[in-house]
C-alpha positions, -999 to +999 in steps of 0.1 A: +000+000+000+014+034-005+025+056+022+001+088+025+024+119+028+007+139+056+013+173+065+011+193+100+005+229+101+018+245+130+007+284+135-019+304+150-038+307+120-046+343+125-057+367+151-079+351+180-114+355+167-106+357+131-120+330+114-114+350+079-075+349+087-075+316+099-089+304+068-065+324+046-035+309+064-051+272+058-056+278+022-019+288+020-005+262+037-029+236+020-016+249-014+021+242+000+012+210+014-001+198-022+028+211-036+049+187-014+030+158-026+008+158+008-025+137+007-037+150+042-034+182+060-037+184+100-042+218+117-044+227+154-071+226+184-096+254+181-079+263+148-107+281+126-112+308+159-079+309+178-074+290+216-076+322+239-112+331+227-128+334+263-165+341+263-165+350+226-166+311+220-204+311+223-204+339+195-177+320+171-193+288+176-211+269+147-225+238+136-204+208+122-216+217+087-215+254+091-196+284+073-165+274+084-168+235+075-180+248+040-149+270+034-127+242+047-143+219+021-136+244-006-102+244+003-098+206+005-113+204-029-093+234-043-061+219-030-067+182-035-060+171-003-083+161+030-079+184+058-080+183+099-089+210+119-102+218+152-134+245+160-161+252+183-189+231+177-223+245+184-254+217+184-285+229+198-275+248+230-244+226+233-207+235+228-179+213+220-144+215+213-144+198+182-120+184+152-132+174+117-119+157+086-130+168+054-122+149+023-103+156-010-140+157-027-152+182+001-171+155+022-174+159+056-155+126+069-157+123+107-163+150+135-150+145+172-159+163+201-132+163+228-139+140+254-114+153+281-118+185+285-085+207+302-085+241+325-108+268+337-117+281+298-126+247+284-146+237+318-163+269+316-177+265+282-177+233+269-198+199+273-173+170+269-177+147+243-192+113+250-180+091+224-142+080+226-136+063+190-147+086+159-129+070+127-127+072+094-116+055+061-090+073+037-067+064+010-069+030+026-060+039+064-079+037+090-079+072+108-092+084+141-093+118+161-083+129+195-080+166+207-050+176+228-053+164+263-070+133+252-038+119+241-023+123+272-044+093+287-031+059+275-066+046+279-077+066+246-052+056+224-055+020+234-091+022+227-086+037+191-055+008+185-080-018+196-107-004+172-080-004+147-070+028+142-035+033+121-031+070+121-045+091+149-049+128+141-045+151+174-051+186+166-040+199+200-030+236+219-005+225+240+010+252+262+042+257+282+057+243+304+044+210+291+071+205+264+072+170+278+039+160+262+047+167+230+088+157+230+081+122+250+043+113+259+035+115+223+058+089+208+055+066+234+017+067+229+024+057+190+049+029+204+029+012+232-004+012+214+009+004+178+001+033+155+011+067+139+003+099+156+000+131+141+000+159+166-009+199+152+000+223+178-003+258+178+026+284+186+033+319+197+014+333+227-024+344+229-044+367+254-029+393+275-015+397+311-021+368+334-045+355+310-018+352+283-009+315+271+024+306+251+021+273+228+051+251+227+048+246+189+072+207+187+043+194+164+055+159+152+047+129+134+052+095+156+055+062+140+050+028+159+086+021+162+088+048+187+106+070+162+093+107+154+094+109+114+091+149+114+092+175+141+086+211+142+102+237+163+091+265+185+076+287+157+052+284+125+059+258+106+045+231+078+059+199+083+054+165+063+061+130+067+052+096+053+025+073+071+035+041+058+010+012+064+041-018+057+060+001+087+031-003+106+024-039+099+060-045+106+062-030+140+031-047+151+046-080+141+075-074+160+060-058+192+037-080+207+020-052+233-014-055+218-012-092+211-002-100+250-029-081+264-049-096+295-079-075+299-096-099+326-068-083+345-079-048+341-112-047+353-102-026+382-094+005+361-129+012+352 
């Protein structure tokens, strides 16, 4: 099977609250990714609006098929690649921290709502999602979605591995001083659960005064053999790497973690 060249967009997109700026930056990045041969582009958590938007989340949230999704679909079609991105979702009276995967034909392939909320802002405004494993099929791979803090729980990644996920997309907004998550935890998750992880972070500083957050960057594509196939620095970047199904098969054959599990011993965990 042909490897899937995957691009990770690291950046703020635009000023917090400016969906138009974020979409323009996404379009430019999609063009560069397509020129580099990528078939999939992954952007950060709450990419369309920025992360530090406070109470504006209620104003900026939109349905999964809203104008932001339509604009991303047009970009995907124009650039000929799939796009995964984070956004605040409104469903009736509920608000969710969501990520959506759109195919190169503009079809919405999967929509995931963050199940593990982080910090005061998220707990104040969002409802946690209730579906732990959301997947789609693309280019012969089974692709799953998580968001930021979700990947820090080994249970969530293992649930994806047991459900057959081969490439896990993780739009994220990891801030300082938690660089160890990007540097160490994400590659370990890929190794212990035997899948690829595309971890696309924000960078720069958002907010003011005591409310300001500085994001770590360090986006990466981690492989099931424990290696990191591409790594960004602290600033704006677009990185690409191959997600190789043959590497996944070879790694799973060599690493017995999934085969040697004894679920009957783990019932106390829940």
